[in-house]
N, C-alpha and C positions, 0 to 999 in steps of 0.2 A: 078761313077759306080752304086750308090745306087739308083740314080734317074731313071736309065734305067731299072734296075731290079723291081723297084716300078712301074713304067709306065707299063711294061709288064706284071706284077702281076694284076695290076688295069684292064689292057684290057683283061686277062684271067677271072678275075672275072666277068666283065661285060658281055663278051661272054657267061659265063656260066649261069648267071643270065637271058640273053635274051634267051637262048635256054630253059632254065627251064621255062620260061613265054610262049613260044612258045608251049611247051608241055601241059601245063595246059590249054591254050586256045584250043588246039586241043581236050584234054579231056572233056572240057566243052561243045564244039561243038558236040563231040560224046554222051555226055549224053543227050542233046538236041535231037539229032536224035533217041536215044533210047526211048525218052519220047514220041515223035511223032508216033514211031511204035507202042508202047504200046497202044495208042489212037487208032490207026487203028486197033489193035487186030491181025495182022498177025506175027506170030512166035515171039510173045512177050516174051515168056520164054526164048528162045534161044539168042535173042538179049539181054535180060536182063543179062543172064549168060556172054555173051561176053562182055558186058559193065562193069560188076563186074569184070571180068577178067583183062579188060584193066586198069580199075581204080586201081585196085590193083598193077599192074605192074607199073603204072605211079607214084604211091604212093611210091614204093619202089625206083624207079629211082629219085624221089624228095628226099627222105631221103639220098640217097647215094650222090646225088649232093650236099646237104647241108653239109654232113659229110666231102665231098671231099673240098668244100669251106672252111670250119673251118681249115682242115688241111693245105691247101695251104696258109692261112692267118697265121698260126704259122710258116711254113716254111719261108714265106717272113719275119716275124719279126725275126726269128733266123738268117737268112742271113743279116739282118740290122745290128744285134748285131755283127756278124763275121766281116763284112765290118768295123764297126766303131773300133773294136779291131784290125784290120789289119792297119788302118789308125793311131791308136794310136802307133802301134808297128812301124811303118815306121818313125813316127816322131822321136820316141825315138832312131831308128837306125841312123838318120841323127844326133842327138846330140852325140851319141856315136862316130860316125866317126869323128865328130869334135874334140871331146876329144882325140882320138887316134892321129890325125894330130898335134894336140897341144903338145902331149906328145912325138912325134917323132922328133919335132924341137929342 
């Protein structure tokens, strides 16, 4: 059970990282586009403001994604601890059941 949870968490982390990389790539391309427009001189101030807004939004999204990844990592770690505790409890329960059976005889 721990490996299934771990693999799904890894898949979730890799998916989040991939999406984050895609967003960064889009923003780099957008920044290059803005630079070309500035060189051309057409509506450079408006495009620059739009690029700045998009960059700020992307930066906020990246910060939120990084925070969410850290939170998910902590949750995964705590779930692992809980699985270990449950397994230990199950082992102890089997021992107690054996002892009860022996006492009933």
